[in-house]
C-alpha positions as CSV (number, residue, x, y, z in Angstrom):
1,E,9.1,9.3,11.1
2,F,7.3,7.6,8.5
3,A,6.3,4.5,7.6
4,F,4.6,2.3,4.5
5,W,1.9,-0.5,5.2
6,P,0.7,-3.0,2.3
7,K,-2.9,-1.9,2.8
8,Q,-5.0,0.7,4.6
9,L,-5.1,1.1,8.1
10,T,-8.1,0.9,9.9
11,D,-9.5,3.8,12.3
12,A,-8.7,2.3,15.7
13,E,-5.1,1.2,14.0
14,L,-4.4,4.9,13.0
15,T,-5.6,5.9,16.2
16,T,-3.7,3.6,18.1
17,L,-0.5,5.0,15.6
18,Y,-1.4,8.7,16.5
19,N,-2.4,8.5,19.9
20,G,-0.2,11.0,22.4
21,G,2.0,11.9,18.9
22,K,4.5,9.6,19.9
23,P,4.3,6.4,18.5
24,G,5.8,3.1,19.9
25,D,6.8,0.0,18.2
26,I,4.4,-0.4,15.0
27,T,5.7,-3.3,13.8
28,T,1.9,-5.3,15.3
29,L,-0.3,-2.7,13.5
30,S,-2.0,-4.3,10.7
31,G,0.5,-7.0,9.7
32,G,3.4,-4.0,10.3
33,P,4.7,-1.7,7.5
34,T,6.6,-2.4,5.0
35,A,9.3,0.0,5.8
36,W,9.6,2.2,9.0
37,I,12.1,5.2,8.7
38,R,12.7,6.2,12.6
39,A,15.4,9.3,11.8
40,E,16.6,9.0,15.2
41,E,20.2,8.6,13.8
42,G,20.9,12.1,14.8
43,S,24.1,11.7,11.9
44,G,24.4,10.7,8.2
45,T,22.6,11.1,5.0
46,S,21.0,6.8,5.0
47,P,18.0,6.6,7.4
48,V,17.9,3.1,8.7
49,D,14.4,1.1,7.6
50,T,13.7,-0.5,11.5
51,M,12.4,-3.1,9.5
52,G,15.4,-4.3,8.0
53,N,14.6,-3.3,4.2
54,E,17.0,-1.7,2.2
55,T,14.9,2.2,1.0
56,G,17.6,3.8,-1.1
57,I,16.5,6.8,0.7
58,T,19.1,9.5,1.4
59,I,18.8,12.5,3.4
60,S,20.0,15.8,1.8
61,G,20.4,18.8,4.6
62,A,19.2,17.9,7.7
63,T,19.2,19.7,10.5
64,Y,19.4,17.0,13.4
65,S,18.3,17.4,17.2
66,T,18.2,15.7,20.3
67,V,15.4,17.8,21.6
68,V,12.4,14.9,22.4
69,P,8.4,16.5,21.8
70,T,6.8,15.8,24.7
């Protein structure tokens, strides 16, 4: 996963984001990211931006897995 914000996140927001290594809903952090690619589609070459924006990103040579980190 990766996300872009229009401003620098605070230390508290970063702690919330990385708490436990598996973020939940990050749309409320600092007004929400401008793009949030979750990379959980499991196939294909065009990742979906959770924020609803067209990113123009293409995935090439990916290996998909159903293993979820714990």
